[in-house]
DRENLO-597662 format. One record per residue (C-alpha): x, z, y; residue number from 1; chain. Coordinates in pm, whole numbers, plus 50000, padded with zeros to 5 digits. Each point is the difference from the previous one (the first is absolute). Last residue first. Layout:
% DRENLO-597662
      X      Z      Y    i  ch
      X      Z      Y  NUM   A
...
% end
This chain:
% DRENLO-597662
      X      Z      Y    i  ch
  72369  35174  93292  263   A
  49923  50372  49980  262   A
  50359  50108  49932  261   A
  50129  49800  50297  260   A
  50202  49693  49928  259   A
  50356  49956  50122  258   A
  50076  49655  50137  257   A
  49789  49692  49938  256   A
  50285  49777  50116  255   A
  50238  50147  49742  254   A
  49746  49977  49718  253   A
  49915  49643  50095  252   A
  50370  49912  50003  251   A
  50050  50154  49654  250   A
  49713  49799  49854  249   A
  50118  49680  50168  248   A
  50351  50051  49865  247   A
  49879  50076  49646  246   A
  49781  49690  49993  245   A
  50265  49778  50158  244   A
  50279  50127  49773  243   A
  49782  49946  49693  242   A
  49910  49648  50113  241   A
  50362  49919  50081  240   A
  50095  50103  49646  239   A
  49724  49788  49848  238   A
  50108  49700  50208  237   A
  50362  50046  49891  236   A
  49893  50034  49635  235   A
  49792  49682  50028  234   A
  50294  49815  50152  233   A
  50234  50119  49726  232   A
  49764  49871  49734  231   A
  49978  49663  50172  230   A
  50380  49984  50027  229   A
  50018  50085  49630  228   A
  49777  49701  49927  227   A
  50225  49789  50221  226   A
  50261  50027  49722  225   A
  50350  50150  50013  224   A
  50226  49897  49714  223   A
  50045  50065  49627  222   A
  50171  50336  50050  221   A
  49746  50075  50270  220   A
  49729  50044  49736  219   A
  50179  50296  49839  218   A
  50029  50166  50339  217   A
  49636  49930  50077  216   A
  49887  50160  49675  215   A
  50223  50303  50053  214   A
  49869  50042  50357  213   A
  49640  49968  49872  212   A
  50029  50264  49732  211   A
  50030  49931  49629  210   A
  49791  50250  49806  209   A
  49906  49792  49695  208   A
  50318  50082  49811  207   A
  50175  50291  50164  206   A
  50103  50100  50349  205   A
  50234  50299  50044  204   A
  50346  49844  50039  203   A
  49914  49691  50205  202   A
  49732  50190  50190  201   A
  50261  50241  50134  200   A
  50195  49707  50147  199   A
  49706  49787  50120  198   A
  49805  50207  50249  197   A
  49770  49816  50241  196   A
  49671  50160  49894  195   A
  50152  50346  49957  194   A
  50155  50010  50347  193   A
  49685  49858  50158  192   A
  49780  50252  49819  191   A
  50221  50293  50098  190   A
  50005  49895  50365  189   A
  49623  49949  49997  188   A
  49938  50343  49844  187   A
  50242  50182  50231  186   A
  49848  49831  50305  185   A
  49648  50091  49887  184   A
  50104  50363  49951  183   A
  50170  49997  50341  182   A
  49689  49860  50171  181   A
  49779  50257  49818  180   A
  50216  50302  50086  179   A
  49800  50116  50302  178   A
  49666  49930  49833  177   A
  50127  50173  49680  176   A
  50124  50317  50169  175   A
  49693  50108  50199  174   A
  49664  49926  49836  173   A
  50096  49943  49636  172   A
  50303  50231  49984  171   A
  49836  50281  50190  170   A
  49682  49955  49798  169   A
  50201  50027  49677  168   A
  50190  50308  50121  167   A
  49671  50166  50105  166   A
  49898  50003  50364  165   A
  49910  50337  50149  164   A
  50099  49949  50363  163   A
  50327  50182  49937  162   A
  50077  49748  49724  161   A
  49943  49706  50235  160   A
  50226  50162  50261  159   A
  50273  50054  49742  158   A
  49978  49639  49889  157   A
  50039  49879  50357  156   A
  50267  50261  50078  155   A
  50237  49828  49757  154   A
  50042  49710  50250  153   A
  50068  49685  49803  152   A
  50341  49832  50034  151   A
  50127  50127  49664  150   A
  49695  49851  49832  149   A
  50075  49651  50130  148   A
  50369  50016  49913  147   A
  49928  50118  49647  146   A
  49730  49735  49963  145   A
  50239  49714  50077  144   A
  50282  50154  49796  143   A
  49774  50061  49701  142   A
  49862  49645  49999  141   A
  50348  49850  50010  140   A
  50142  50234  49734  139   A
  49703  49928  49767  138   A
  50034  49622  50019  137   A
  50313  49955  49786  136   A
  49903  50235  49717  135   A
  49635  49896  50016  134   A
  50110  49642  49933  133   A
  50175  50101  49679  132   A
  49701  50201  49886  131   A
  49767  49706  50066  130   A
  50219  49760  49802  129   A
  50042  50249  49717  128   A
  49623  50032  49969  127   A
  49926  49628  50033  126   A
  50245  49902  49727  125   A
  50327  50105  49848  124   A
  49958  50187  49674  123   A
  50065  50376  50017  122   A
  50234  50102  49718  121   A
  50122  50302  50199  120   A
  50359  49873  49981  119   A
  49888  49651  50098  118   A
  49798  50128  50294  117   A
  50289  50214  50122  116   A
  50251  49716  49965  115   A
  49769  49758  50181  114   A
  49960  50249  50282  113   A
  50376  50048  50031  112   A
  50066  49625  49997  111   A
  49740  49947  50272  110   A
  50128  50290  50207  109   A
  50352  49856  49986  108   A
  49865  49657  50099  107   A
  49812  50166  50285  106   A
  50318  50133  50156  105   A
  49987  50382  50048  104   A
  49937  50106  50359  103   A
  49625  49947  50034  102   A
  49938  50132  49647  101   A
  50193  50319  50098  100   A
  49781  50082  50301   99   A
  49757  50220  49807   98   A
  50290  50204  49863   97   A
  50130  50053  50353   96   A
  49661  50127  50114   95   A
  49986  50234  49702   94   A
  50351  50131  50067   93   A
  49928  50054  50369   92   A
  49692  50205  49908   91   A
  50202  50223  49768   90   A
  49752  50282  50024   89   A
  49660  49877  50114   88   A
  49845  50182  50292   87   A
  49660  49838  50002   86   A
  49818  49765  50236   85   A
  50267  49734  50051   84   A
  50152  49966  49652   83   A
  49666  50044  49824   82   A
  49821  49745  50219   81   A
  50286  49750  49963   80   A
  49986  50028  49622   79   A
  49621  49976  49987   78   A
  50003  49695  50229   77   A
  50282  49834  49807   76   A
  49816  50053  49672   75   A
  49683  49846  50143   74   A
  50181  49717  50181   73   A
  50226  49918  49703   72   A
  49706  49994  49758   71   A
  49792  49777  50228   70   A
  50293  49768  50069   69   A
  50087  49974  49630   68   A
  49639  49928  49900   67   A
  49945  49745  50279   66   A
  50335  49827  49947   65   A
  49958  49982  49622   64   A
  49655  49846  50038   63   A
  50110  49754  50270   62   A
  50319  49902  49816   61   A
  49806  49942  49677   60   A
  49732  49800  50181   59   A
  50265  49776  50157   58   A
  50170  49952  49664   57   A
  49667  49898  49847   56   A
  49948  49758  50289   55   A
  50340  49841  49938   54   A
  49931  49961  49629   53   A
  49649  49866  50063   52   A
  50114  49719  50230   51   A
  49668  49838  50094   50   A
  49971  50199  50322   49   A
  50347  49881  50105   48   A
  49926  49637  49920   47   A
  49699  50014  50235   46   A
  50224  50149  50268   45   A
  50250  49723  49933   44   A
  49732  49738  50054   43   A
  49922  50100  50355   42   A
  50181  49697  50143   41   A
  50174  49878  50316   40   A
  50270  49737  49995   39   A
  50337  49890  49868   38   A
  50220  50290  50111   37   A
  50343  49977  49831   36   A
  50244  50280  49908   35   A
  49748  50198  49796   34   A
  49947  49746  49723   33   A
  49658  49942  49842   32   A
  49877  49821  50311   31   A
  49648  50063  50128   30   A
  50127  50277  50228   29   A
  49734  50259  50086   28   A
  50209  50293  49871   27   A
  50283  49842  50198   26   A
  49852  50114  50329   25   A
  49938  50358  49887   24   A
  50350  50046  49860   23   A
  50156  49840  50308   22   A
  49815  50247  50224   21   A
  50117  50290  49784   20   A
  50360  49872  50012   19   A
  49977  49972  50383   18   A
  49871  50356  50039   17   A
  50312  50214  49976   16   A
  50256  49760  50146   15   A
  49761  49906  50281   14   A
  49942  50367  50078   13   A
  50376  50065  50008   12   A
  50053  49699  50224   11   A
  49740  50130  50242   10   A
  50161  50344  50009    9   A
  50339  49844  50070    8   A
  49847  49794  50280    7   A
  49850  50311  50163    6   A
  50325  50193  49970    5   A
  50186  49715  50172    4   A
  49741  49991  50280    3   A
  50028  50376  50049    2   A
  50377  49973  50024    1   A
% end
């Protein structure tokens, strides 16, 4: 039984990572078609950096993702803090309202957002794109931070207050260091969700604010090119870099253990 479980796990890992490996390999393919490997080349990476439209879409997705993730993390933190630290009437209602964007299909949200923007005479562009992405990332950030804050021991804040610490000092010296991993996780999760979104972007993007997923989708209609493989490889490398940096930082903090106040 253990051997069968081990083989199933291996097959699952192969299924998950084989497409990524193929993407990286074919990004160096000298052939213009993806079904034949004719040799090794770096030319497609050069073509990628000469494609202004694709780079503009990448910048748009990065800017929108950063703004939406920052807004979702800040609002989610304040919401989670209020729901955990204070006795809010109708707490279950507020939590349920926050979860609605996770339950409602994105295409319904997209149509609803477009209707609201049209009724309010708000032209589609960077603002509507960011607002749409905040709608879908806010529930994720709030849930992550809500769980993290709920697990904190309330006596820590009480002890800091008894020792004369102000609310700001208590937050900066006690709560924030404990919540920093969760805040970072909420931000990265929100950014990833925003960066890869295509449904909400379809309804809220305007002229000049085409995101990278929309650009790739429109390009795929004419066929997959090795240039997109090169772009995908760079995004995979960037993602692995972020995971490595965050993982090493967290591991160092775990190995260092609790620090004394004088350290």
